N, C-alpha and C positions, 0 to 999 in steps of 0.2 A: 440683542435680547429678543426672544421669541414673543411675538404678539399674541394676545389672547382674544379670540373673536367675541363679538357681542353675543352670539348665540350660545357660546360656552359659558359666558358670565351669567346669562339668563337661566340656563339649565342648572348651573350651580346654585343660583339664588332660589330656584324652585325646590331643589332637593333640600337645601338648608331650611326653607320654610316648612316643608313637609316633615322633616325630622323633628323640628321644634314642636310642630302641631301634634304629632303622634306622641311626643314625650309628655306634653302637658295634658293632652286630652285622651290618650289611650288608656287601656286598663281592662279590668274584668267587666263582664256584662253587668248592667244594672239590675238590681232586684226588682221584681214586679209582683204586685198582688193581683192574682187572676180574678176576673169578674165572675159573677154567678154562671155556672155551667149549663149545659143542656143543648147548645146550638151545634150545628154542623160546622165542619171545617172545610173551606173551599181552597183548592189549589188551582189557580187560573193561569194557564199557559197562554199568554197574550200573543196574538198574531201581530208581530212587528217585522214581518218579512224575514230576510236572511240575517237574523239576529236573535236575541233572546231576552225575555222579560217575564218574570213569574210573580204573580200576586198571591199572597197568603191572607186569608180573612177568616176571622172566627170571633163571634160574640162582640162585634163592634170594634175589634182590634185588627190592625193590618200590618203586614210586612212585605218587603219587596226584595226579590233576588234579580239583579241586573235590570238594565233599562234600555236595551235596544240601541239603535243608531240615532244620531242627532236629527236626522231627517224625519224621524217618526216621534220626536220628543213631544211636540204639541198634541198629537193624537194620543200618545201615552198618558200625558197628564190629564187630558180630557176624559180618557177611559177611567182612570183612577178616581177622578172626582165623581163620575157617574156611578162608580161602585160604592161611593160614600166615604172615600178616604179624605180625611182632613189632617190626620197625623199618622205617622208610621212608627211603630214600636222599634223596628230595626230595619236597616237596609243592608244588603250584601252586594258589594261589587266583586264578583268572583275573581276577575283579573282585568288588567287595564287595556283590553282591546276595544276598539270603537264600537263593535257590534254588541258589546255588553255594557259599556259605560257611556255611550254616545248621548243618551238621554238623561244622564245623572244630574248634570247641571240644572236642567229644567225641573227635575223632581226635587232636588234640594231646595231650589228657590220657591217651589209651589207648595211644599208641605213641611210641617214641623217633623223632625226626626229625632227620636230619643238617642239612638246610637247608630253610627255608620261603620260597618265592618268591611275592611279592605286589607289585602295582603301588603306587606311592607316592601313594596317594589313599585317603581315608577316607570312611566313610558314617556318618551320625549315627543309628545304630541300636544297640539293645541287642545284636543278633547280632554286629555288628562289634566292639563293645566287649568282649564275652565272648571273641571270638577273640583279640584283642590281649592281654587279661588272661591268657589261658592261655599264650600265647607268652612273655609276660614271666615268669610264674610258673615255667615249665619252662626258661627261659633258652635258648630255641630260637634258633639262628642264622637271621637273616632276610636275604634278598637281594632287592634291587630289580632286576627284569628289564631287561637291556640287550640289544638286538639283537646277535646274534653270540655271546652266551654259550652255552656247551655244557655240558650235564649228562649224565653217563654212567650207564647202568644195565647193568652187565655189558658185553656187546658192542654194545649199542644206544646211540645218541647222540640226545639231544633238544636242538635248537637253538632259541633264542629268535629269532623273526622280527620281531615287532612289539610295541611297547607305547608308545602315545602317549596322554598324559593329556589327556582332553577333558572337563573338569568338567561340561559341560552334558549329557553322556550317559555314565553309568557303563558301559553296554554297550560303548561305543566305547573304554573304557579296558582292555578285555580283553587279556590276555596271549595272543599267538598263537605257536604253536610247531610244530616239525616233527620227528618222530621218524624216524630212519633205522636200519634193521637189515639189513645186507647190501645187497641190491639193492632192498629194499622200503621204503616210506615211508608215514607217516600224518601228516595235518595236523590239528592241534587249534586250534579257533577261538573258544572261549568264546561270548560273545554279540555278537561284533563285527557291525556293520551295514554297509550298502553303502558308506558314506563311508570306513570303514577298509579295506574290501576294495579300493577304488580306490587309496587311499594306499599300501597294501601292494604292489600291482602296480607302482606307480611306483618303488618302491625297487629293483626288479630282483632282490630276494632270491628264492631258489627256492621256488615254491609247488607245482610239479608233484608230485603224490603219488598213490600207488596207492589210498589209502584216505582218506576225508574224514569228520571229525567235523563234521556240518553245523551251521553257526552258528545261534545263538539258537533252538534247538529247531525249526528248519525254518521260522521266521517269514518273512513276505513282505518284511520290512525288510532281509533279508540274501540271500545266494545269488543275486547278479546273474548273468546269463548270461555276461558277460565274465569274471567271477571263476571260475565253474564251468568254463568252457572252458579257463582257464589251469591249473587244478588237474587237470582231466581224470581224475577218480577212477573206478576200476573198481567200487568199492563205497562206499556212503555210509551213515553211522550217525547216527540221530536219537534224542536223548533227550527224551522227552515223556510226559505222563501220559494215561491213558485218559479220553476225552471231556473234555479240559481246556477251560476257558472261553476260552482264547486261540485255539482252533481250530488249534493247532500239531499237525503241520506244515501249512503252507499248501498248498493245491492247486497253486498256481503253482510252488512249490519242487519238489514231487513231479513235476510235469509236466516241468520242466527236467531233473531228474535222470534220469527215465525216458527222455526223448528222447535223452539222451547214452548210454543203454545201461548206466547204473550200476545195480548191484543195490542195493536199499534195505532196511535193517534198522532197525526202530523198537522202542524199549523198551515203548511202549504196546501193541504187538501181539505182539512176540516175547519180552517179558520181558528178562532180562539177556542181553546178546549178547557172545559171546567170540570175538574175532578172534585166530587162532593163526598166527603167522608162523614159518616154518622157515628155518634158516640157508641152505638150498639154494634159497631164493627161492619156495618153494611156500607156500600158505596155506590155511586152512580157517576156516569160521565155524560156531559152535555157538550155538544159542539155548535158553534154559531153558523158553520157553513161558509162557503165562499160566494 
């Protein structure tokens, strides 16, 4: 009889627990009553090195997209607390790579979360297991992203545009979403690559956005000219580490964005970057510097 390894048994148990968890706690976004309006919306591209984490804040409400690596988890939770975060309306784990979910366990344990949005795919890593364990222990409601789902943050709305499970590439399992606030919009892309960019354009869903969270840290595997032309951003934001071994962002990506006239902000050069959107349609960008 063929023997089953302990690692295989553990992996099966984790998948079974996750499936049950998503079955009982998944579903549609919770309804929310927006607070009184009038405040600015901030999109904060946090400097977490060669990784990504983005804070959304508006009228005393907060949301988080990704959480960097585990080595920056303590700094990330400290940053969030300094920003006034006690509770998160929603959290998105775009895909289960460590540079996007490494700090999620710490975030889940440090803050109350209304709903945790993650693709229906797992990664056989301790980082992923720790995140799922924390979600189970705190009984956090989990939702599988569905295109068309809308999550509100005060007067801002975040719409899920794309999430297609492609097991051969966790990058291409990334949750893609678009935030609208009055007349302004921001597109969030995770690590999606050129194949998903093309598939997203074929859906006909709106990608045109004033601001772009550049996919995959500015890698050459993303940001095709066709996709960038469809988005037509006035400013682009790249999360990447100083002198990283991947040479992110790629020179071709920078050349394309520059050629389009987009202003470029990079966490490796600018530190934490704060995009401030006003209800009247104006915006400002603040950088912390290195």
